[in-house]
C-alpha positions as CSV (number, residue, x, y, z in Angstrom):
1,X,-0.1,0.1,0.0
2,X,2.1,2.0,0.8
3,X,4.4,1.5,-2.4
4,X,1.4,2.5,-4.3
5,X,1.3,5.8,-2.2
6,X,4.3,6.7,-3.4
7,X,4.2,6.0,-7.0
8,X,0.8,7.7,-7.4
9,X,3.3,11.0,-5.1
10,X,5.3,11.0,-8.4
11,X,3.0,10.9,-10.6
12,X,1.2,13.6,-9.5
13,X,5.0,15.9,-8.6
14,X,6.0,15.2,-12.6
15,X,2.8,16.1,-13.5
16,X,2.9,19.1,-12.0
17,X,6.4,20.0,-12.9
18,X,5.3,19.4,-16.1
19,X,2.3,22.0,-16.1
20,X,4.5,24.1,-14.1
21,X,7.1,24.0,-17.3
22,X,4.8,23.9,-19.5
23,X,3.2,27.4,-18.1
24,X,6.5,29.0,-17.6
25,X,7.1,28.1,-21.4
26,X,4.3,29.9,-21.8
27,X,4.9,33.2,-20.6
28,X,8.8,33.1,-21.8
29,X,7.0,33.0,-24.8
30,X,4.8,35.5,-24.7
31,X,7.0,38.2,-22.6
32,X,9.7,37.4,-25.9
33,X,6.7,38.0,-28.0
34,X,5.9,41.0,-26.4
35,X,9.6,42.3,-26.0
36,X,9.9,41.7,-30.2
37,X,6.2,44.1,-30.9
38,X,7.8,46.7,-28.2
39,X,11.3,46.0,-30.5
40,X,9.9,46.8,-33.2
41,X,7.8,49.6,-32.4
42,X,10.7,51.4,-31.2
43,X,12.4,50.5,-35.1
44,X,9.1,52.3,-37.1
45,X,9.9,55.1,-34.5
46,X,13.1,55.6,-34.7
47,X,12.6,54.7,-39.2
48,X,10.1,57.4,-39.3
49,X,12.4,59.8,-37.1
50,X,15.3,59.3,-39.4
51,X,13.0,59.7,-43.2
52,X,11.3,62.9,-41.2
53,X,15.2,64.3,-41.1
54,X,15.8,63.4,-44.5
55,X,12.6,65.3,-45.9
56,X,13.7,68.2,-43.5
57,X,17.9,68.2,-44.5
58,X,16.3,68.3,-48.3
59,X,13.9,70.8,-48.2
60,X,16.7,72.9,-46.4
61,X,19.0,72.0,-48.9
62,X,16.7,73.0,-51.5
63,X,16.1,76.1,-49.9
64,X,19.9,76.9,-49.5
65,X,20.4,75.9,-53.3
66,X,17.4,78.7,-54.5
67,X,18.1,81.5,-51.5
68,X,21.9,80.7,-53.5
69,X,20.2,80.6,-57.5
70,X,18.5,84.1,-56.1
71,X,22.0,85.5,-54.8
72,X,24.3,84.6,-57.9
73,X,21.4,86.5,-60.5
74,X,21.8,89.2,-58.6
75,X,24.8,89.2,-58.3
76,X,25.0,89.2,-62.2
77,X,23.0,91.7,-62.8
78,X,24.4,94.1,-60.8
79,X,28.1,93.1,-62.0
80,X,26.0,93.1,-65.7
81,X,25.0,96.9,-64.7
82,X,28.1,98.2,-63.9
83,X,29.9,97.1,-67.0
84,X,26.6,98.5,-69.2
85,X,27.7,101.4,-67.2
86,X,30.8,101.5,-68.0
87,X,30.1,101.8,-71.1
88,X,28.4,104.4,-71.4
89,X,30.8,106.6,-69.1
90,X,33.2,105.6,-71.7
91,X,31.3,106.5,-75.0
92,X,30.4,110.0,-73.4
93,X,34.0,110.3,-72.3
94,X,35.4,109.0,-76.3
95,X,32.5,112.0,-77.1
96,X,34.2,114.9,-75.5
97,X,37.0,113.9,-76.1
98,X,36.2,114.4,-80.4
99,X,35.1,117.9,-79.2
100,X,38.5,118.6,-78.7
101,X,40.4,119.6,-81.7
102,X,43.8,119.9,-82.4
103,X,43.1,123.3,-83.4
104,X,40.5,123.8,-80.7
105,X,42.8,122.5,-77.9
106,X,45.3,125.4,-79.1
107,X,42.4,127.7,-78.8
108,X,42.3,126.6,-75.5
109,X,45.7,126.3,-74.0
110,X,46.1,130.0,-75.5
111,X,43.1,131.3,-73.4
112,X,44.2,129.4,-70.4
113,X,48.0,131.4,-70.5
114,X,46.0,134.3,-71.0
115,X,43.8,134.0,-68.4
116,X,45.9,131.7,-66.1
117,X,48.2,134.4,-64.0
118,X,44.6,136.3,-63.3
119,X,42.2,133.2,-62.2
120,X,43.9,130.5,-60.2
121,X,45.5,133.6,-57.6
122,X,41.8,133.9,-57.3
123,X,40.9,131.1,-57.5
124,X,43.7,129.8,-54.8
125,X,42.8,132.0,-52.0
126,X,39.0,131.1,-52.3
127,X,40.1,127.5,-52.1
128,X,42.1,128.0,-48.9
129,X,39.4,130.7,-47.8
130,X,36.6,128.1,-47.7
131,X,39.3,125.4,-46.3
132,X,40.0,127.8,-43.4
133,X,36.3,128.6,-42.8
134,X,35.1,124.6,-42.8
135,X,38.4,124.5,-41.0
136,X,36.2,126.8,-38.1
137,X,33.4,125.2,-38.0
138,X,35.1,121.7,-37.6
139,X,36.8,123.4,-34.7
140,X,33.6,125.0,-33.5
141,X,31.6,122.0,-33.3
142,X,34.7,119.6,-31.8
143,X,35.2,122.4,-28.5
144,X,39.4,122.6,-30.1
145,X,41.0,125.9,-31.5
146,X,41.3,125.5,-35.4
147,X,45.4,125.6,-35.4
148,X,44.4,122.4,-33.2
149,X,42.6,120.6,-35.6
150,X,45.0,121.5,-39.0
151,X,47.0,118.7,-37.7
152,X,45.2,115.8,-38.1
153,X,43.8,114.4,-40.5
154,X,41.2,111.1,-41.8
155,X,36.9,110.9,-41.5
156,X,37.7,111.6,-37.3
157,X,40.2,113.7,-37.1
158,X,37.5,116.6,-35.0
159,X,37.6,113.4,-32.1
160,X,41.8,113.4,-32.4
161,X,42.0,116.9,-31.8
162,X,39.5,116.4,-28.5
163,X,42.0,113.6,-27.9
164,X,44.7,115.5,-28.4
165,X,43.1,118.8,-26.0
166,X,41.9,115.7,-23.1
167,X,44.7,115.0,-22.8
168,X,45.9,118.6,-22.7
169,X,43.9,118.7,-19.5
170,X,44.9,115.5,-18.3
171,X,48.6,116.8,-17.5
172,X,47.1,120.8,-16.1
173,X,45.4,117.9,-13.5
174,X,48.4,115.4,-12.9
175,X,50.6,118.9,-12.2
176,X,48.1,120.6,-9.8
177,X,47.3,117.0,-7.9
178,X,50.3,115.5,-6.9
179,X,48.4,113.3,-4.1
180,X,49.2,109.2,-4.8
181,X,44.9,109.7,-5.1
182,X,45.3,111.7,-8.1
183,X,47.7,110.5,-10.0
184,X,45.9,107.6,-10.6
185,X,43.0,109.1,-11.8
186,X,45.2,110.9,-14.1
187,X,46.8,107.6,-15.6
188,X,43.5,106.1,-15.1
189,X,42.2,109.2,-17.8
190,X,44.9,108.2,-20.2
191,X,44.8,104.2,-20.3
192,X,40.7,105.9,-21.4
193,X,42.4,108.3,-23.9
194,X,44.8,105.7,-25.0
195,X,41.7,103.3,-25.7
196,X,39.5,105.4,-28.0
197,X,43.1,106.4,-29.6
198,X,42.8,103.1,-30.6
199,X,39.0,103.5,-30.9
200,X,39.1,106.5,-34.1
201,X,42.1,104.3,-36.0
202,X,39.5,101.8,-36.5
203,X,36.4,103.9,-37.0
204,X,38.4,105.2,-39.6
205,X,38.7,101.5,-41.7
206,X,35.2,101.4,-41.4
207,X,33.0,101.7,-43.8
208,X,30.8,105.2,-43.1
209,X,26.8,103.7,-41.6
210,X,29.0,102.3,-38.6
211,X,31.6,105.2,-38.8
212,X,28.8,107.2,-37.4
213,X,28.0,104.9,-35.1
214,X,31.7,104.7,-33.8
215,X,32.5,108.0,-33.8
216,X,29.0,109.1,-32.1
217,X,30.6,106.6,-28.8
218,X,33.8,108.0,-28.9
219,X,32.2,111.2,-28.6
220,X,30.1,110.7,-26.2
221,X,32.7,109.6,-23.4
222,X,35.3,112.0,-24.2
223,X,32.4,114.4,-23.3
224,X,32.8,112.4,-20.0
225,X,35.6,112.2,-19.9
226,X,36.6,115.6,-20.0
227,X,34.0,116.5,-17.1
228,X,35.4,114.8,-15.1
229,X,38.8,116.2,-15.5
230,X,36.8,119.5,-16.0
231,X,35.2,118.5,-12.2
232,X,39.4,117.8,-10.8
233,X,39.6,121.3,-11.7
234,X,36.6,122.6,-10.3
235,X,34.9,124.1,-13.0
236,X,31.1,123.6,-12.8
237,X,30.6,121.6,-16.4
238,X,27.2,123.0,-16.5
239,X,28.3,126.3,-17.3
240,X,30.9,125.2,-20.3
241,X,29.2,125.7,-23.7
């Protein structure tokens, strides 16, 4: 009896183990199926994103190509227009040159030699006078002597003259204020003026619109420096100008 009972228990155990293994295999299969489905979905998402990126890149490339072609067309139009203008100017110059036959040219030179002793000095004095008036006006606007302005050239000549004038004022402050604090102040002003000198040199090489903006900024900085220097000299800047 005990033997039969033991055999039945063994069969039941094997049967139970078989069911467990079958259930585990089924669970593993189901988990693999779910995982494969998830990986397939992820792959589709990656491929979809890749296609989307490729389409965006292609669209951007086409836009850049259209833009380049448009720019190239405009550049060619400008070149053609410039060439046409040059040809027209050359034709005009040729027509004007044709008017000066040897006989006419000889007559013009004779008249020019006759009037030159009278006209040239008058024209020279007029040019000098006009230049002096322009220089005086620029000097008044810059707040510097005309004699100082004439020492500088270039588009930023008034600013160069102002920097020189500010350096002279800084030297006066240095002579009056011998304290360490006063000398430190003067050194700081000198550094600022050195930086503005570099900025003026750079402004002269800029296109006109950028140069005007740079000159305006330099002018404002010079005004601030002048106010600081005059304050050291106990000059009320509200009364200046």
